[in-house]
C-alpha positions in Angstrom: -40.2 112.3 -97.4 -43.4 112.4 -95.2 -45.0 109.5 -97.4 -41.6 107.3 -96.9 -42.0 107.8 -93.1 -45.9 106.9 -93.1 -45.2 103.6 -95.0 -42.4 102.7 -92.7 -44.8 103.3 -89.5 -47.3 101.2 -91.3 -44.9 98.5 -91.6 -43.8 98.7 -88.0 -47.4 98.4 -86.4 -48.3 95.7 -89.0 -49.7 92.7 -86.8 -47.1 90.1 -86.7 -48.0 86.3 -87.5 -48.5 84.6 -84.1 -45.9 81.7 -83.4 -47.0 78.3 -83.9 -47.2 76.6 -80.4 -47.2 73.0 -79.4 -49.9 72.5 -76.7 -48.6 70.9 -73.6 -52.0 69.7 -72.7 -55.3 69.4 -74.0 -58.5 71.2 -72.9 -60.2 68.4 -71.7 -57.2 67.4 -69.3 -58.0 70.9 -67.2 -59.8 70.1 -64.4 -61.6 73.6 -64.3 -63.7 72.7 -61.1 -60.4 72.4 -58.9 -58.4 74.8 -61.0 -56.2 71.8 -61.5 -54.3 70.1 -64.4 -54.4 66.3 -64.9 -51.8 65.0 -67.6 -51.8 61.5 -68.7 -48.7 59.4 -68.8 -47.0 59.9 -72.0 -43.8 57.8 -73.6 -41.3 59.9 -71.7 -43.0 59.6 -68.4 -43.1 55.9 -68.8 -39.5 55.9 -69.9 -38.6 57.8 -66.8 -40.3 55.3 -64.6 -38.4 52.7 -66.2 -35.2 54.4 -65.5 -36.1 55.1 -61.9 -36.9 51.2 -61.4 -33.6 50.5 -62.7 -32.1 53.0 -60.5 -34.0 51.9 -57.5 -32.7 48.3 -58.3 -28.9 49.5 -58.7 -29.0 51.3 -55.2 -29.9 48.3 -53.3 -27.1 48.2 -50.6 -24.2 46.0 -51.7 -24.2 44.4 -48.3 -27.8 43.3 -49.0 -26.9 41.6 -52.3 -23.8 39.8 -50.8 -26.1 38.5 -48.1 -29.2 37.5 -50.2 -27.3 36.6 -53.6 -30.2 38.2 -55.6 -28.1 39.6 -58.1 -30.3 41.0 -61.1 -29.9 41.3 -64.9 -28.1 37.8 -65.1 -28.8 34.4 -66.6 -27.1 31.0 -66.8 -27.2 29.9 -70.3 -25.7 26.5 -71.9 -22.5 27.5 -73.9 -21.2 24.9 -76.4 -18.1 23.3 -75.4 -18.1 25.1 -71.9 -21.3 23.6 -70.3 -22.8 26.7 -68.7 -21.8 30.5 -68.7 -23.4 33.6 -67.3 -24.8 36.2 -69.5 -26.3 39.8 -69.1 -29.9 39.8 -69.5 -31.6 43.2 -70.9 -29.6 45.9 -69.1 -26.0 47.3 -69.8 -23.6 47.2 -66.7 -21.6 50.3 -66.8 -17.7 50.3 -66.4 -16.9 50.1 -63.0 -20.3 48.8 -61.7 -20.4 45.6 -59.6 -21.9 42.7 -61.5 -21.9 40.0 -58.8 -19.4 38.5 -56.5 -17.6 35.2 -56.3 -19.4 33.6 -53.7 -18.3 30.6 -51.5 -16.9 29.3 -48.4 -13.8 31.1 -47.2 -10.9 28.9 -46.2 -7.4 29.0 -45.6 -5.2 28.1 -48.5 -3.8 24.8 -47.2 -7.3 23.3 -46.3 -8.7 24.6 -49.7 -5.8 22.8 -51.3 -6.7 19.5 -49.2 -10.3 19.7 -50.3 -9.6 20.3 -53.7 -7.3 16.9 -54.1 -10.1 15.1 -52.8 -12.7 16.4 -55.2 -13.4 14.5 -58.6 -14.6 15.7 -62.2 -12.5 19.1 -62.0 -14.6 20.5 -59.0 -11.5 22.0 -57.5 -11.2 24.2 -60.4 -13.9 26.3 -58.5 -11.4 27.3 -55.9 -10.6 31.1 -56.0 -7.2 31.8 -54.5 -6.3 35.2 -53.1 -3.9 37.1 -50.9 -5.3 39.4 -48.3 -3.6 42.9 -47.5 -1.9 41.6 -44.5 -0.1 38.8 -46.6 -2.5 35.8 -45.7 -3.1 33.2 -48.5 -6.9 32.6 -48.5 -9.4 30.8 -50.8 -13.0 31.2 -51.7 -14.3 27.8 -52.0 -17.3 27.5 -54.5 -16.7 24.3 -55.3 -18.3 22.8 -52.2 -21.9 22.9 -53.1 -24.5 23.9 -51.6 -22.4 26.5 -49.5 -25.1 26.2 -46.7 -26.3 29.5 -47.1 -27.4 29.9 -50.8 -28.6 27.7 -53.7 -27.7 30.3 -56.8 -24.4 31.6 -57.0 -23.6 33.3 -60.2 -20.0 33.8 -59.8 -18.9 30.1 -60.0 -20.7 29.8 -63.2 -18.7 32.6 -65.1 -16.2 31.2 -67.7 -12.5 32.0 -68.3 -10.9 34.5 -70.9 -7.6 35.9 -70.9 -8.2 37.7 -74.1 -12.1 38.6 -73.7 -12.2 39.2 -70.1 -15.0 41.9 -69.2 -14.8 41.3 -65.7 -12.1 42.3 -62.9 -11.9 40.3 -59.7 -11.4 42.6 -56.9 -10.8 42.2 -53.4 -12.9 44.2 -50.9 -13.8 44.2 -47.4 -17.8 44.6 -46.6 -19.0 44.5 -43.3 -15.6 43.3 -41.8 -15.6 40.3 -44.2 -13.5 39.6 -47.3 -15.4 39.4 -50.6 -14.2 38.9 -54.3 -16.3 41.5 -56.3 -16.7 40.9 -60.1 -16.7 44.4 -61.4 -17.0 45.4 -65.0 -14.0 46.1 -66.9 -15.8 47.9 -69.7 -19.2 48.8 -70.5 -21.3 45.3 -71.0 -24.1 45.3 -73.1 -27.5 43.0 -73.0 -26.8 39.4 -74.2 -23.2 39.3 -73.7 -21.4 36.4 -71.9 -19.6 37.5 -68.7 -15.7 36.3 -68.7 -12.9 36.7 -66.2 -9.4 36.0 -66.1 -8.6 32.8 -64.1 -5.0 33.7 -63.8 -4.2 30.0 -64.9 -1.8 29.6 -67.8 -0.8 26.4 -69.5 2.3 24.5 -68.5 4.8 23.2 -71.4 3.1 19.5 -71.7 -0.4 20.9 -70.9 -2.7 21.6 -74.1 -5.8 23.2 -72.6 -7.1 25.3 -75.4 -9.7 27.3 -73.4 -7.0 28.6 -71.4 -5.6 30.5 -74.2 -8.8 32.1 -75.4 
């Protein structure tokens, strides 16, 4: 009985194998003179810096983007049978995120219709008609180029789709002015063409194939 007790105690008191530990820093990174630690940038830190850069860009005030029209992560690229189109660059737009706006000169509906009739080559197609909460019929004229304030306007180059649309036009008041914001309808990955529904449908005699896409 006593022998069993002694053997049990020996096993209990036997030194345990030390746990394998992953070193957080190397000894060479320890500044012993100043009692501080210097850690070099690693992959995780670099990734965090990239995320912070993206976040910083995303936190630019909407008012500033509407004023400068310096929307990021967008490219205008030639599209077969369409002319040009707007594509995402290297970052995903999350659902609900403002991608850009439909920028142009704001006019009342009658004035816009008069201007559109005088335009040639389908330029009048760049008129975005909408109704304000007060019931007023208005229009964003993106056909008049330049608009007098900006050279680059992504919204007017975004193509139509009623089946594959990934943007939703939304009327929003910003700084006391109406703006048509184009908001991501779903998560939009990199290298994807941006599309929204123009709200135009073919008549019985019209045969415009791209309106059905």
